[in-house]
C-alpha positions, -999 to +999 in steps of 0.1 A: +156+813+226+134+793+206+106+815+189+069+800+189+070+801+152+096+777+150+078+753+173+048+758+147+072+752+118+089+723+130+055+703+141+041+706+108+057+675+091+053+653+129+014+663+123+016+653+091+031+617+095+007+612+122-020+622+100-012+599+074-005+573+098-040+580+116-055+578+076-039+541+063-052+525+099-087+540+097-086+531+062-072+492+067-098+491+097-127+497+073-113+471+046-115+444+077-144+454+087-164+455+057-190+432+061-202+454+093-199+488+080-218+482+047-250+471+061-247+498+085-235+525+061-264+515+036-291+517+062-276+549+079-284+568+043-316+554+039-327+559+075-312+596+065-336+598+030-366+587+054-367+614+082-381+639+050-413+620+053-412+615+088-411+652+094-434+661+066-460+636+084-453+652+117-461+688+107-493+675+094-504+671+129-492+634+134-468+622+161-435+613+158-434+580+169-471+571+146-450+589+114-418+564+116-445+534+119-460+548+089-436+557+067-418+522+072-453+504+066-456+525+032-419+524+022-415+489+031-449+482+012-435+494-023-404+478-020-419+446-014-440+450-043-410+459-062-391+432-051-416+409-061-418+423-095-379+421-098-376+388-089-400+377-114-385+395-140-350+383-131-367+348-130-376+346-168-343+369-178-323+337-161-341+316-186-337+336-212-299+336-209-293+303-230-310+318-263-296+355-260-260+334-253-266+320-288-274+352-303-245+365-293-222+341-301-237+342-338-228+380-339-195+374-328-185+348-353-204+370-380-177+400-365-150+374-367-156+367-404-161+405-412-124+413-397-111+379-418-119+395-451-102+426-443-068+409-436-069+409-397-062+379-376-079+380-338-068+359-313-102+341-298-092+322-276-104+342-248-138+359-264-145+314-273-141+308-228-163+341-228-195+324-244-184+288-231-219+274-226-205+251-201-185+279-176-217+304-181-239+280-166-217+278-141-226+317-135-258+309-129-255+295-094-233+319-080-250+349-092-281+332-078-264+326-045-254+364-044-292+374-047-297+354-017-271+369+000-286+404-011-320+390+006-307+383+039-285+422+043-318+433+032-336+425+062-308+431+083-306+470+062-347+470+072-337+462+108-311+486+113-335+517+096-361+507+119-341+509+145-323+544+135-353+563+126-369+556+163-334+564+176-334+600+157-363+612+182-345+621+209-309+620+195-310+658+205-317+657+236-288+625+242-264+652+226-275+675+249-272+660+278-243+640+270-221+673+262-210+701+290-217+731+261-239+714+234-249+749+213-223+750+188-217+714+184-260+712+177-254+735+155-229+719+134-245+689+138-274+705+126-259+722+093-244+686+086-277+667+089-294+692+064-271+694+045-265+659+040-301+650+040-304+677+011-283+660-011-292+622-003-328+631-014-321+649-043-298+624-053-321+596-048-349+616-066-323+623-096-320+578-098-358+575-093-363+602-123-332+589-142-355+548-134-387+559-143-371+577-181-355+543-188-385+525-184-404+544-205-377+543-233-376+507-229-413+507-231-411+524-267-385+509-280-398+476-272-368+463-249-375+427-227-377+432-194-376+472-187-383+471-151-351+450-142-332+477-166-348+507-147-337+494-113-305+489-127-302+525-139-317+538-107-286+516-085-260+525-115-270+561-113-253+570-078-215+556-095-201+584-111-187+584-145-194+550-155-225+539-138-248+548-164-225+536-193-225+505-175-261+501-168-267+507-209-247+474-217-270+449-210-304+462-223-287+478-260-268+441-263-307+422-259-321+447-277-295+443-308-296+407-305-337+403-302-356+395-330-375+429-329-344+450-324-317+451-341-288+481-346-312+508-355-335+501-322-299+497-304-284+532-311-320+545-304-321+536-264-282+540-265-292+579-275-322+575-248-299+566-224-271+594-226-298+617-232-316+613-199-282+609-179-271+644-196-298+659-188-304+651-154-267+645-140-253+675-159-283+702-161-308+697-136-289+677-104-261+706-103-285+735-106-313+718-078-284+708-058-254+745-063-218+741-067-218+745-028-227+709-034-201+698-061-175+675-063-142+681-090-142+652-117-107+644-103-120+634-063-153+619-075-136+593-098-108+586-072-137+581-050-152+555-068-120+535-070-108+542-028-142+530-021-145+501-042-113+492-030-121+494+006-161+481+002-161+465-032-196+468-053-216+488-023-188+510-023-185+518-057-224+524-054-222+550-023-187+566-034-195+599-043-225+597-017-199+590+009-171+616-005-200+642-005-209+631+035-171+636+042-171+669+025-203+681+037-187+669+077-157+692+070-177+720+055-195+721+086-166+730+107-145+762+100-113+746+108-114+719+081-138+738+056-105+743+036-101+709+029-140+704+014-131+736-005-104+714-022-127+684-026-152+706-045-151+718-081-133+752-071-162+773-091-180+792-069-174+828-056-139+833-035-157+858-011-180+828+000-155+804+008-157+808+046-192+806+048-207+771+054-228+753+025-263+758+036-260+801+033-237+793-003-263+768-013-291+797-012-269+818-029-262+797-057-295+791-065-299+827-066-271+830-090-285+800-114-318+818-116-299+849-130-277+833-151-305+815-173 
């Protein structure tokens, strides 16, 4: 007679195989439907961030519907003003590209002459193709086409954000009517939504602070197009590990070849990028979020590769946000909380491992204060 434990052990390989097969199908479906999922995910995360000012206005006495409209008007006006300034700055940058390319080519020839004096022979074919003026000019129409596509996607995302914000007004009532026993599901959904909202708010504020400090650094050093580099630093701050380094490359190179720049100022700007991202990314952000909302370094880098392969550049921008959303969703349910712990940094106390993130994050804050 077979024991129940034997049946359970035999079912483990089958369940694991079915889970892996389902995962492959889900990932393949997401990659095929990336054109539809990318604006939907962007709008969903933006709507989650926008619920914070909506709730704040509602606590001040405004109705929820009026609070949603006021939030949309303020955020829409701010983004429109920033977009106009950014388009003007980008247009000026495109006009200055030929001169920048010529100066970079002169630096390139100087480096080759210096290496030749040391007896180092370098194959310059691929670098010559990189600085080919005709090929470089062909990048601009393609880049402008991508900008136009981005503008159309932005309109779709804005409409989705508006509808999602109005949909959240009575979402809890709909969920209560749809479920036979809504209390446990509503509790887990509240835990998930609050933790996700907190993570997105902190990450967005840190990215905004990064962009503002980079703008100040660019103004002080004297690099051109500071607003463009500030927006680039804000967006790429969502990419783990390599985003900040990528954001620093264009302004540092531009300062290196500008008449008022030079190697010394370029090194100062590089140090400013390094200092801002070290202080905000490694000191302030983990302290504000707490260890319960962290990811291990390997998981963060792996998420960059996987989500970038699935959704492209937008997937790289949202890689940590998507992985943190998955981790928070797993952490909000007792049966899947162990998977969330495997994705985390593994620095929290063991006795708190079975508790939801909201409780652990509060204790993390107290422990951080004691350690400080």
